[in-house]
Residue frames as a rotation matrix with the C-alpha (Angstrom) as fourth column:
UNK 1
0.840 0.543 -0.023 39.57
-0.219 0.377 0.900 30.51
0.497 -0.750 0.436 -35.71
UNK 2
0.072 -0.842 0.535 42.06
-0.974 -0.174 -0.144 30.21
0.214 -0.510 -0.833 -32.85
UNK 3
-0.594 -0.358 -0.721 43.53
-0.237 0.934 -0.269 26.88
0.769 0.011 -0.639 -31.75
UNK 4
-0.951 0.270 0.154 41.58
-0.118 0.146 -0.982 27.17
-0.287 -0.952 -0.107 -28.47
UNK 5
-0.126 0.952 -0.278 38.30
-0.870 -0.241 -0.430 27.71
-0.477 0.187 0.859 -30.32
UNK 6
-0.066 0.012 -0.998 39.06
-0.743 0.666 0.058 24.68
0.666 0.746 -0.035 -32.48
UNK 7
-0.912 -0.313 -0.267 39.72
-0.047 0.722 -0.690 22.60
0.409 -0.616 -0.673 -29.35
UNK 8
-0.683 0.712 0.164 36.42
-0.397 -0.173 -0.901 23.72
-0.613 -0.681 0.401 -27.82
UNK 9
0.076 0.733 -0.676 34.45
-0.994 0.006 -0.105 22.97
-0.073 0.680 0.730 -30.99
UNK 10
-0.296 -0.270 -0.916 35.99
-0.459 0.881 -0.112 19.51
0.837 0.387 -0.385 -31.27
UNK 11
-0.997 -0.073 0.039 35.41
-0.066 0.409 -0.910 18.82
0.050 -0.910 -0.412 -27.57
UNK 12
-0.347 0.938 0.015 31.74
-0.706 -0.251 -0.662 19.79
-0.617 -0.240 0.749 -27.82
UNK 13
0.113 0.362 -0.925 31.34
-0.920 0.389 0.040 17.60
0.374 0.847 0.377 -30.91
UNK 14
-0.607 -0.435 -0.665 32.95
-0.190 0.892 -0.410 14.58
0.771 -0.122 -0.625 -29.23
UNK 15
-0.932 0.290 0.216 30.94
-0.212 0.044 -0.976 15.13
-0.293 -0.956 0.021 -26.05
UNK 16
-0.089 0.961 -0.263 27.67
-0.910 -0.186 -0.370 15.29
-0.405 0.207 0.891 -28.00
UNK 17
-0.043 0.014 -0.999 28.54
-0.709 0.704 0.041 12.04
0.704 0.710 -0.020 -29.79
UNK 18
-0.718 -0.365 -0.592 29.08
0.101 0.787 -0.609 10.27
0.688 -0.497 -0.528 -26.47
UNK 19
-0.849 0.421 -0.320 26.27
0.310 -0.094 -0.946 11.81
-0.428 -0.902 -0.051 -24.40
UNK 20
-0.139 0.889 0.437 22.62
0.977 0.051 0.207 12.73
0.161 0.455 -0.876 -24.82
UNK 21
0.881 0.374 -0.290 23.29
0.433 -0.884 0.175 16.31
-0.191 -0.280 -0.941 -23.68
UNK 22
0.516 -0.709 0.480 25.84
0.146 -0.480 -0.865 19.01
0.844 0.516 -0.144 -24.33
UNK 23
-0.174 -0.673 -0.719 28.73
0.891 0.203 -0.406 19.77
0.419 -0.712 0.564 -21.98
UNK 24
0.888 0.302 -0.346 28.72
0.439 -0.783 0.442 22.50
-0.137 -0.544 -0.828 -19.36
UNK 25
0.667 -0.691 0.279 31.44
-0.449 -0.671 -0.591 25.14
0.595 0.269 -0.757 -19.32
UNK 26
0.370 -0.517 0.772 32.90
-0.841 0.167 0.515 23.33
-0.396 -0.839 -0.373 -16.30
UNK 27
0.643 -0.099 0.760 33.11
0.197 0.980 -0.039 20.06
-0.740 0.174 0.649 -18.26
UNK 28
0.867 -0.374 0.328 34.78
0.271 -0.198 -0.942 21.83
0.417 0.906 -0.070 -21.18
UNK 29
0.536 -0.682 0.498 37.25
-0.781 -0.625 -0.016 23.50
0.322 -0.380 -0.867 -18.79
UNK 30
0.345 -0.382 0.857 38.12
-0.584 0.627 0.515 20.20
-0.734 -0.679 -0.006 -17.11
UNK 31
0.774 0.050 0.631 38.23
0.336 0.812 -0.477 18.19
-0.537 0.581 0.611 -20.34
UNK 32
0.729 -0.498 0.469 40.58
0.369 -0.291 -0.883 20.61
0.576 0.817 -0.028 -22.06
UNK 33
0.158 -0.660 -0.735 42.53
0.982 0.028 0.186 21.50
-0.102 -0.751 0.652 -18.90
UNK 34
-0.075 -0.060 0.995 41.72
0.346 -0.938 -0.030 25.19
0.935 0.342 0.090 -19.26
UNK 35
-0.820 -0.411 -0.399 42.41
0.488 -0.139 -0.861 27.22
0.298 -0.901 0.315 -16.13
UNK 36
-0.824 0.488 -0.288 39.39
-0.130 -0.657 -0.743 29.50
-0.552 -0.574 0.604 -16.09
UNK 37
-0.107 0.900 0.422 35.72
0.778 0.340 -0.528 29.38
-0.619 0.272 -0.737 -16.97
UNK 38
0.381 0.196 -0.904 36.11
-0.200 -0.937 -0.288 32.86
-0.903 0.290 -0.317 -18.44
UNK 39
-0.619 -0.681 -0.392 38.40
-0.577 0.055 0.815 31.44
-0.533 0.730 -0.427 -21.14
UNK 40
-0.755 0.436 0.490 35.80
0.556 0.822 0.124 28.79
-0.348 0.366 -0.863 -21.95
UNK 41
0.248 0.915 -0.317 33.00
0.573 -0.403 -0.714 31.38
-0.781 -0.005 -0.625 -22.04
UNK 42
0.091 -0.295 -0.951 35.03
-0.536 -0.819 0.202 33.66
-0.839 0.492 -0.232 -24.32
UNK 43
-0.891 -0.454 0.029 35.85
-0.250 0.542 0.803 30.77
-0.379 0.708 -0.596 -26.64
UNK 44
-0.457 0.811 0.365 32.19
0.789 0.559 -0.253 29.72
-0.410 0.173 -0.896 -26.81
UNK 45
0.363 0.571 -0.736 31.06
0.169 -0.817 -0.551 33.31
-0.916 0.075 -0.393 -27.43
UNK 46
-0.354 -0.582 -0.732 33.54
-0.659 -0.400 0.637 33.59
-0.663 0.708 -0.242 -30.31
UNK 47
-0.949 0.045 0.313 32.28
0.211 0.827 0.521 30.31
-0.235 0.561 -0.794 -31.81
UNK 48
-0.038 0.998 -0.048 28.72
0.765 -0.002 -0.644 31.57
-0.643 -0.061 -0.764 -31.44
UNK 49
0.227 0.052 -0.972 29.60
-0.296 -0.948 -0.120 34.86
-0.928 0.315 -0.200 -33.18
UNK 50
-0.716 -0.569 -0.404 31.15
-0.578 0.159 0.800 32.86
-0.391 0.807 -0.443 -36.02
UNK 51
0.195 0.911 -0.364 27.92
-0.981 0.184 -0.066 30.87
0.007 0.370 0.929 -36.31
UNK 52
-0.482 -0.483 -0.731 29.58
-0.506 0.835 -0.218 27.54
0.716 0.265 -0.646 -35.46
UNK 53
-0.755 0.324 -0.570 27.61
0.614 0.656 -0.439 26.86
0.232 -0.682 -0.694 -32.28
UNK 54
-0.039 0.750 0.660 24.40
-0.224 -0.650 0.726 28.05
0.974 -0.120 0.194 -30.67
UNK 55
-0.779 -0.126 -0.615 23.65
0.548 0.342 -0.764 28.41
0.306 -0.931 -0.197 -26.97
UNK 56
0.304 0.931 0.201 20.42
0.516 -0.339 0.787 29.31
0.801 -0.135 -0.584 -25.22
UNK 57
-0.388 -0.404 0.828 20.80
-0.378 -0.750 -0.543 32.17
0.840 -0.524 0.138 -22.76
UNK 58
-0.312 0.173 0.934 20.59
-0.950 -0.078 -0.302 31.15
0.021 -0.982 0.188 -19.10
UNK 59
0.835 0.544 -0.079 20.24
-0.546 0.838 -0.003 27.47
0.065 0.045 0.997 -20.02
UNK 60
-0.079 -0.845 0.528 22.66
-0.695 0.427 0.579 24.80
-0.715 -0.321 -0.621 -18.88
UNK 61
-0.517 -0.255 0.817 23.72
0.205 0.890 0.407 22.16
-0.831 0.378 -0.408 -21.38
UNK 62
0.581 0.811 -0.068 22.31
0.186 -0.214 -0.959 24.09
-0.792 0.544 -0.276 -24.34
UNK 63
-0.209 -0.725 -0.656 25.38
-0.663 -0.388 0.640 24.24
-0.719 0.569 -0.400 -26.61
UNK 64
0.569 0.353 0.743 24.70
0.311 0.744 -0.592 22.82
-0.761 0.568 0.313 -30.06
UNK 65
-0.604 -0.796 -0.047 26.80
0.172 -0.188 0.967 22.72
-0.778 0.576 0.251 -33.21
UNK 66
0.307 0.703 -0.641 25.30
-0.500 -0.454 -0.737 24.46
-0.810 0.547 0.212 -36.24
UNK 67
0.895 0.037 0.445 25.43
0.348 0.565 -0.748 23.21
-0.279 0.825 0.492 -39.83
UNK 68
0.732 -0.666 0.143 28.27
-0.409 -0.598 -0.690 25.65
0.545 0.447 -0.710 -40.41
UNK 69
0.205 -0.644 0.737 30.10
-0.938 0.086 0.337 24.14
-0.281 -0.760 -0.586 -37.44
UNK 70
0.570 0.069 0.819 29.57
-0.004 0.997 -0.081 20.62
-0.822 0.043 0.568 -38.77
UNK 71
0.949 -0.259 0.181 31.01
0.186 -0.006 -0.982 21.66
0.255 0.966 0.042 -42.14
UNK 72
0.456 -0.814 0.359 34.01
-0.806 -0.549 -0.222 23.20
0.378 -0.188 -0.907 -40.36
UNK 73
0.199 -0.341 0.919 34.56
-0.691 0.616 0.378 20.00
-0.695 -0.711 -0.113 -38.38
UNK 74
0.805 0.174 0.568 34.20
0.190 0.831 -0.523 17.79
-0.563 0.529 0.636 -41.44
UNK 75
0.839 -0.543 0.036 37.06
-0.189 -0.352 -0.917 19.68
0.510 0.763 -0.398 -43.07
UNK 76
0.191 -0.767 0.613 39.34
-0.967 -0.042 0.250 18.69
-0.166 -0.640 -0.750 -40.19
UNK 77
-0.053 -0.305 -0.951 41.25
-0.605 0.767 -0.213 15.50
0.794 0.564 -0.226 -40.91
UNK 78
-0.835 -0.476 -0.275 41.41
-0.078 0.597 -0.798 14.31
0.544 -0.645 -0.536 -37.32
UNK 79
-0.734 0.620 0.277 37.75
-0.419 -0.094 -0.903 14.29
-0.534 -0.779 0.329 -36.29
UNK 80
-0.790 0.585 0.185 34.64
0.586 0.631 0.508 12.25
0.181 0.509 -0.842 -37.03
UNK 81
-0.779 0.626 0.027 31.37
-0.620 -0.764 -0.181 14.10
-0.093 -0.158 0.983 -37.58
């Protein structure tokens, strides 16, 4: 997993802990200071291919962390799950 993908996964996790809904790509871009939405979309697609997140097609705020993603996060020392 790339450092950017790790950042996105952690951001989504933190956002979900603080809100009742998942972040939009725009919120991820702004929160991580990423220049383009394409970079966010590519990072999310890669996380989805790895089975760490799910996202409903054509649905806003539909990113969710899978069990596999939770396990991955729990192995990180610097994040609460």
